[in-house]
N, C-alpha and C positions, 0 to 999 in steps of 0.2 A: 677371693680379698677379703680379706674382715674388715667392715667398715668401719669397727670400733680403733682399730690400730692406722685405718687410713683416713681417719677423720683425725685423730691423733700426729695422725704424723703433720696434713696439713694444714691446724692450727702454732705449729710448732716455729720457731723463730726463724728466721735464715741470716739473722744479723743482729747484734745489741748495739747500742750506746754506749758509750764508754761506765757510764752511770749503772746501767741497767746490765753490763758486765759484771761489774764490781760487786752488785746485788744477788744478781744470779749464782755468781763461785763464791762470795764470802771474801774477796780479794780487795787488796787499799786502789784506790785509783792510779797511786803514784807507779804501785804495784805492777799495775795494769800496761801502763805508759812504757812501763819498762821491758815488759817482756814483749810490748809490740818495735823499741828500739831494739833488744837480743836478736828478733829475727823471732823470738819462739810464740806468737802469735800474730796472725797475720787480720789486718788494719785496713782498709781502702777509706782515701777522704772523698766529701763530697760535700762541698764549700768551705766551708770552715770546723765539719761537725764530722768527727770519726769513729767509722763504724767496724764492729768486730764479729769476725763470723764469725755463726754458730757455733759451725765445723771447727777452724782450727778454736772455739774455746773448750769446744768438746774433747779434743784431742790430746789437747793438754793435760785437762782434769783426769782421761782417760791413761794420762801417763803414756801419751803418742805422740807427740811435736819433740823436734829435735833438741 
């Protein structure tokens, strides 16, 4: 296994806060919440904090989301 590829995977986030998802995707906060409510973006609640899975955000951007 290539150690550079392993390092990049190890450093890739598993999830994003809504603010981080906005920053990395360039979507607005309201649109992120809309995508969550439509079921097009997978999110989890931890207390009051909403966390968006990196896998879901990547799939949405790459056109693989429903």
